N, C-alpha and C positions, 0 to 999 in steps of 0.2 A: 863296431865302426861300419858306417853305411858303405855300400858299394859305390864305386866310381867308374866312369867311362874309361876305357883303355883300348889302345890300338894293338895290344898283344893278343894274338890268337894262339891259345895253348892247344897242343895236340896230345892224343893218347894213342897207344898201340891198337891197331886193327886186330880184333880177335880171330878174324878169318881172312888173312891176307892172300890166301891161295884161291879165293872164290870171288867172282864178280857178283856183287850185289849192289843195289841202288839205295841210297839214303835220300829222303826228302825232308828238308827243314823248312818250316814256314813260320812267319811272324808278321804281325801288323804293326810292329813297333819301330819302324825306321822313320826318322825325321831328319831333315836338314833345312838349311835356309836357302831361299832363292838368292842367287848372287846378284840379281838385277834389282829386286825390290826389298830384299831382307826379310820377306814374309816366310813363315814356316811352310814346308812341303811335307806331306805325309805319304808313306808308301807301305805296301805289303811286299814282303820279300819271299821268294821261293828259291831255295838252293837245292839242286838235285845233283848228286855226285856218286861216282863209283870209286870207292877209296882204294888206295894201294896199301902201304904199310901203316898209314896214320889216319886218324879221325880227328875232326875238330871237336874240342870239348865245348859243350853247349853253353855253360855260363860265360866262358870267355867270348863266345860268339855274341851273346846278348850284350856284354859290356863293350865289345868292338862296335856293334851296330849303334849303340848308344853314343859312341864317340863322334858320330856324324851330326849330332843334334845342333851344335853351334857352328858348324862348318857351312860356308857358302859354296854351293856346287850345283852344277847342272845335273839333271837326272842321269844322263848318259855317263857322265864322269863318275858319279857315285857307284853306278852298277858295275862299270869296268874296274874301278878301284877295289870293290869287294871281290870280284872275280880274281884279279891279280894277287891280292893278299891271301886269298884262300889257296890258290895254286902254289904260291911261295911257301905257305905254311904246311900244306898237307901233301903236295905232289900227287893229286888224284889221277886215276886212269882217265877219267873224263868228268867234266863238271859244267853245269849251266846255272847261271844266276839270272833270275827274272825279277824285276821290280815293277810294281803296278802302282802308279802314282795317282793320288786322288785328283779329282777334277779341279783344274785351275783355268780360269778364263773359258770355261765350257769345253775344255779338252782333257780327256783322260789319256795318260801316256803310259805305255808299257815298253820297257827296255829289256832286251834279252841278250846276254853275252855268254859265249861258250868257249871251252878249252878242251881238247885241242881243236 
């Protein structure tokens, strides 16, 4: 059965919860729809976090990001929603989500959101 987009972020135990270490997750596979024109928007995503007790499972993150594909949303809203959902799922010590949106109308947009 083929994979499907999903809003569920699955977590796994951190093997080193007593140590601060940084994880960088990167992908060029984020797409959504412009809420004004309905045209597709394409972005790279960089997620940097210091985990506490939980890590995000990578396939669930891929399926989660895929779930934005048919959603109409502004770049800032998508970035902050990803941050909020990752904070809720993993309760990291700190996390930053950066989205770098492909040029639209001659303007490249980068949105960065952090917690705490």
